[in-house]
C-alpha positions in Angstrom: 40.2 -81.4 3.0 38.4 -80.9 6.3 38.7 -82.6 9.6 35.7 -84.9 8.9 37.3 -86.3 5.7 40.7 -86.8 7.5 38.9 -88.7 10.4 36.9 -90.8 7.9 40.0 -91.7 5.9 41.9 -92.6 9.0 39.0 -94.7 10.3 38.7 -96.5 6.9 42.4 -97.2 6.9 42.5 -98.6 10.5 39.4 -100.7 9.7 41.2 -102.1 6.6 44.3 -102.9 8.7 42.2 -104.7 11.2 40.4 -106.7 8.5 43.8 -107.7 6.9 45.6 -108.5 10.1 42.9 -110.2 12.1 43.0 -113.7 10.4 46.8 -113.9 10.6 46.8 -112.8 14.3 44.0 -115.3 15.0 45.9 -118.2 13.6 49.0 -117.1 15.6 46.9 -117.0 18.8 45.3 -120.4 18.2 48.7 -122.0 17.4 50.2 -120.5 20.5 47.4 -121.7 22.7 47.7 -125.3 21.3 51.4 -125.3 21.8 51.1 -123.9 25.3 48.6 -126.7 26.2 51.0 -129.3 24.8 53.9 -127.7 26.8 51.9 -127.7 30.0 50.8 -131.3 29.5 54.3 -132.6 28.7 56.2 -130.2 31.0 58.5 -129.1 28.1 59.3 -125.5 28.6 61.7 -125.0 25.6 61.3 -121.6 23.9 62.0 -122.9 20.4 59.1 -125.3 20.8 56.7 -122.4 21.1 58.4 -119.9 18.7 59.1 -122.0 15.6 55.6 -123.5 15.1 54.0 -120.1 15.6 56.4 -118.5 13.1 55.7 -121.3 10.6 52.0 -121.0 11.0 52.0 -117.2 10.7 54.2 -117.5 7.6 52.0 -120.1 6.0 48.9 -118.0 6.8 50.4 -115.0 5.1 51.5 -117.1 2.1 48.1 -118.7 1.6 46.1 -115.6 2.4 48.2 -113.2 0.3 46.0 -113.3 -2.9 42.9 -112.4 -0.8 44.9 -109.7 1.0 46.1 -108.2 -2.3 42.6 -108.1 -3.7 41.2 -106.5 -0.6 44.0 -103.9 -0.5 43.7 -103.2 -4.2 39.9 -102.6 -3.9 40.5 -100.3 -0.9 43.3 -98.3 -2.6 41.3 -98.0 -5.8 38.3 -96.7 -3.8 40.4 -94.2 -1.9 42.3 -92.9 -5.0 39.4 -93.0 -7.5 37.8 -89.7 -6.5 40.1 -86.8 -5.6 37.3 -84.3 -5.4 36.7 -85.3 -1.8 40.3 -84.5 -0.8 40.6 -81.2 -2.8 37.9 -79.2 -1.1 
């Protein structure tokens, strides 16, 4: 397995991680921004008011997106492991 194949496999893996993590991280960012705006408007600076909803939103996003994530990861893994000739040279 040459350097080119290793770099390509690493690039594909990092791209897959980005595709799977981006929606969950995006939801966490949006929820955090909304909560921060509410905290600024109401002058409530309690840390649990910002942490708990973000954790709940992230957990819900992971729960509801899990079937899509599993399918996407299964397709990627099947693609990577389907042809070993590329890795044996």
